[in-house]
C-alpha positions, 0 to 999 in steps of 0.5 A: 519229971514224969517217967516218960521224960526220965525213960527218954534222958535215961536213953540218950544218956546209954546212948552216949555211953556205948559206941555205935555199933558199925559194919566190919569189912572182910577184904580178901586178901591173894598173896603168894608169900602169906601174910610176909609179903609186901602185898599183904603188908601194904593191905595191912597199912591200909585197914588202919588208913580206911578207919578215916574213911569210915572203915572197919577192915578185917583182913583175909590172907589167902596163898591163892587167887582162885580160892580168893576170888571164889570166896569174894564171889560167894559174898564171904568177904565184901573187897577182894586184893588180887591180880590185875588177870583175876579183877579183868571179870569184874571191871573190864577198864582197869583189869586191862591195864596187866595186857601185853606189851601195853605197859613197857616200862616203870616210869609209864607203868608209873604215870597209868596208875596214877591215873586211876585215883583222878575223880575223872575215872572215877565213873571207870571204876564202878560196875554194877554194885562194885568199885575199883578202890586201889590199883597197884604195882606187882611187877613186870612179868618176865619169861623165866625157863630152865634152859637159856638157850630158849633165847630166840622165836625159833627155838620156842617152837614145841616149848611147855608153857604155864598159862592160867588155866581161867585166861584164854587169852595166854594160850592163844599168846602160846600158840603164836609163839609156837608154844604148847599151853598147859593151863594151870594156877598161879600157884601150880606154876612152881610145883609144876616148873620146878618137877621139871613139868612146863619150860617156861613160865611167865613171873614177875620177880616177887613170884621168882622169890616166893614161889622159889623158882630158881629151884626148877632152873638149876644151873641152865635156867634163866629169865629174859630181859624182855617184860611181856607185861605189868603186872597189877595187883587190884582192890575191889570192893562191894559200894553197899558196904563202905561209906558212901565218897570210900572209893575216891578216897582209897584210890588215892591213898592207894595212888601215894603208895607207888614209891613204896611199890616200885621201890619194893619191886627194884629191891626184888628184882636186883636181888636175882642174882645176875647169873639169871639174866638173858638179854634177848636179842633185840632182832627176836624183841622186835619180832615178839612186839609185832606179834603181842601187839597183833594179839593185843589188839584182836583182843580188844575188838572182840571186847576181852580188853577194853579199849580205851585203856588201850588208848590210855597207854598207846599215848604212853608208850609214844610219849615214852618212845614217838619214833616207835613203829606204832604210834604212825598206826591207828588200829589200838 
């Protein structure tokens, strides 16, 4: 065997003996409960599953959605898992699922979130070099207050509402309801509400637990049984950092976890003591419905929210309640 052949043989054996090095993808994961939360727990299982699709994922936990988003933007992470309101800046289609009163029940949410894994909508998941690789359930968004007597439109006037400082749509909603918008961060909701600086905040049951909202409610607080939106957790990645075909495999896996997610959300809602729940009068909820619908449509017309997603969710609402007044309208 000449030297050249011997050298090549040695190199080949060395290559077989040493595993090929692959790029390790880092995903920033927002969970208000940190590494102990359900969202982070789901992502740990996700990272294991992703090995089958050729990815080697490490997770970086955040209790601040702002910090997680900033790090993704700065390239410190190859992917981001956060609430739909944050993801909307990257993908207007999936980011519009969380629009006000667009999803009004868990059954509608299941159908819409399941659709996001359909290959027919794969092109909607891509925007530039980013791709939505999973849409999961974070839960219904409820009004929580330190005064359970704030239970109709008239009593909302002048009340201090916590709103996300990066999302002017919430501020406009509050102004329509007659309240005063106080912009803050998501984690700031708990701190400001519990210290008496806010009268009303909007959170899912998950946030009620993670931010210890019962402390701010005291003996007089309550949670309105009128969900104003359905909040999603969404995962977005940079396509060029992941194997080809990764997105569809990922979305399919996430959709298969929907039962788990909805059971977790139901468990969290059921764990809230019944004394906190306040029934809002039907006459008032109908008024809220009309106000939120008007504002929702105005956001769709300006492009803040996606019209195609509005059409998908309206179809689901009208399949559920075909007698609803909006089902005869053609403006959404």
